[in-house]
Structures are given as structure tokens and as C-alpha cells.
N, C-alpha and C positions, 0 to 999 in steps of 0.2 A: 297134778304132779308138779313139783317145783322145778326151778331152773337148774341147769348144770353149768358150771363155769370152770374155766381153767386159769390158774394163777401160775405164771411163769416168772420165777424170781431171777432177776438179772442184776446183781449188785454192780456190774461193770458199766451199767448205763444210767446216767443221771435222769433220763426220761422214763425209766421203768416205773410202773406203779408200785406203791408200797402195798404190802398185804392188807393193811387196814383200809386203804383206798378201794381195793378190790372188794373187800368184805361189805363195804357200804353199798355196793351195787347189787348185792344179793340179800336183801332184807327178808324175803319170804321164808316162812317156816317150810321145812321140807326141801330147801335148796341143797344142792351138793356142790362141793368144791374139791377139785383135784389139784394138788400142789406138787410142783416139781422144782427142784433147785439144781439146774444143770451146770452151774459154775463150779460145783464141788464133785470130785470123784469119790470122796469119802465124806460121810456125815461128820460134822464137827459139833462141838457142844452148842455153839450159837445156833446152828441149823436145828438141832434136836430140841433145844429149849424154846427158841423163838417160834418155830413153826409147829413142831409136833407136840409141844406142850401148851404154850401160851395161846397160839393161834387156834389150836384145836379146842381148848377149853372155851375160849370166847365164842367160837363159831358153834360148837355143839351145845353150849348153854342156851343158845337161841333156837334150838330144835332143828339145827341143820347138820349135815354130815360132811366131814372133811376126810379126804383120803390123801395121805402123804406118800409120795413115791420115794422110797429110800434110795440113797446113792449106791453106786456099785460096791463100795466097801471092799470086803475081802471075798467077794464072789469068785468062783472058779474062772469065769470069763474075764473078769477084771485082772486077776493075777496072771492069766495066760497072755493077755494083751500087754501087760507090763513086761513080762519076760521077753516077749518078741521085740518090744521096743528097745530094751536094754541090749539084747543080742545084736539087733541091726545097728544100733549106735556104736556098740563095741567093735563091730566089724568095719565100720566106715570111718571111724575117728583115727587120726594119726596119734601115735604115742609121743608124748612130750618128754 
């Protein structure tokens, strides 16, 4: 059985490993990679293209499996959380 790795993308940190650097650590066929982009609450074109298309193609062309965890996007739980935040902010902010 191959290795399983977790790639946590953190564009806010200069010390964070790049996706390609992490891929180099998992050269065995059959390895699995679980990718999460926590800095985004919604998937953007860069995320979808760079990770879910380019990175997936490169990784899977080597016989490995990549699983990308989608952002919250328009899920019911994300919309509910945003509604609550707006309501709380509206109740606590002074009118200008």
C-alpha cells in the first residue's frame, strides 16, 4: 500500500511548502494526496485550475490519487454562518 499525505495550502505563509515540493515527497505509485485550501471560503479559478486540474493531472499521471476538498462555497452551512455574521454585525455596529 502506498503512502498517504496531506497538503495544506497556506498562501499567507512564506514558509509553507509549495504543492510541487510536497509532490516530490510522494514519488511511489499508489500514493494518495489529500489537498485542502483553508484560506479560501469559496473556490476561485486559481484554486480550481492550479489544484484540481493541473496538480491532479500531474499527480494522477504518475499513478497516484489526489483528493481535493472543496471549499464551503454555497453550501447551506456556509450561507447560514454568513447570515449569522451579518446579523450580529448589524446589531452591534453603530449607524453612521
